[in-house]
C-alpha angles and dihedrals in degrees: 000000000000091000092051091049091050093049091051092048098038099099093049091046093052091049090051092050091051092050091046090050092054091046092048092052091052093047092049091050090047092048093050090046091052092050092049090051090048091053090049093050090046091054089047094050092049088057096046099030092228100112096151093060091045092054091047089054090050091053091047092051093058106024096094094046092049092046090053090048090051089050092051092048089047087066093055093090089051091053092044091052093047101042103027106026106035098050093043095090103004092064091052092049093045094050095040094235090125088078091067093048093047093051092060126091091263114095121238092247094051090046091053094042092054093045091049094043092054094052095041090054091051092046093049092049092050093047093046092050093048092047093048093049094049092045090051094045094048099040096100091051093041090055090056102036097044090207101130091126092058111128095244098034096049094054094049099049140065117353104340097081089057092057091043093053094048092047094047091051096051093040089053092050092048091049091050091049091053099042097036091204123099104216096043089046092052092049093046092046093051091050095046094048091049090051092051093045089052095045096048099066096032105040108015112028096061089059100047090094131017111264124238118236132221134181113222117201110223102231122167090263093050093050093047090050091061120095097234151337122249148124134271103208099314096332119100114235142174115237125220098023109169139177112210114250098006139094109244108210100178140003125198126223118266110292132196125233092271092054098256123130114263113260107255089223090059089048092050091048091054092044097047107020108027116155113260111259102154092244112167101194126116094281097024116197092003092066091050091049093050095043090055090064094066095241130173142181128227108223127191114201147160116231117240089239089071092065096106093041090055091046091054094045094048093046090049089052091052090049090050089053088047091054092049093049090046092051090050090051093050090049094045096048090057091055098041114114119232 
């Protein structure tokens, strides 16, 4: 049975190995390039004494490329689900070849389990290799940028891609088993995997562990460090508030010392009609005017030290979904008519 499963999957496996080989070559070249640039910046900073600025420049040089690579690798589970998982059973049902397999001594469930197991193993190996290569290539920049919790970066590194690949494979097989047509199953699988990959970082991941909370005093320096001033509904807010090395999950509107939201009229007065002080910061007199009102922000965040805990929790959740989809497939194959 294993040999038959391998023969049926051989062409797809070879295509996957070729794509992985090309991707691996590019990631190795990128990783070596990053390390050469790091050594050059290190030599430069030893001469000038400004190592912090040199490392920031290094991260800036490669941040966009690595983000694009993470985005591309983030689509690997979608492609695995569409091209490996969805046709696995749907193609057999559509062509009628399942009748021959089901008339052998092997039970339907064992037949499906072996077919699924073969493809899941291949999918997990591909995802693990891609994740390991990207993590290695990006590690010098990750150490500087501290952005491992970024939506795109988190899902393309460490353990999460393994769970995604296993889930996408079994979801594709289950979808093919239900729809019994290859092309509709591929389209539906791609859409469903995309929905799950979008929902995980935006609706599920922030709630895997209780967030920590911090009160940030809005000094002139803190206000000038923000990316912009604006309103959320009718509440005045600062845009782009960050805590170094953490994942900020929510930021309140500007609050006064007694915990109430800042009056929008006061905010508008500071923004449009602040007294002239000669301040030269990002927001000039507006930041001085706001800071004088003893304001603060309530910030919810996840410490960077929880990265691996979140990776394990998210991967376990993907594997739980994989088990549920697999159980559905094993139940459904027993009740599928010939």
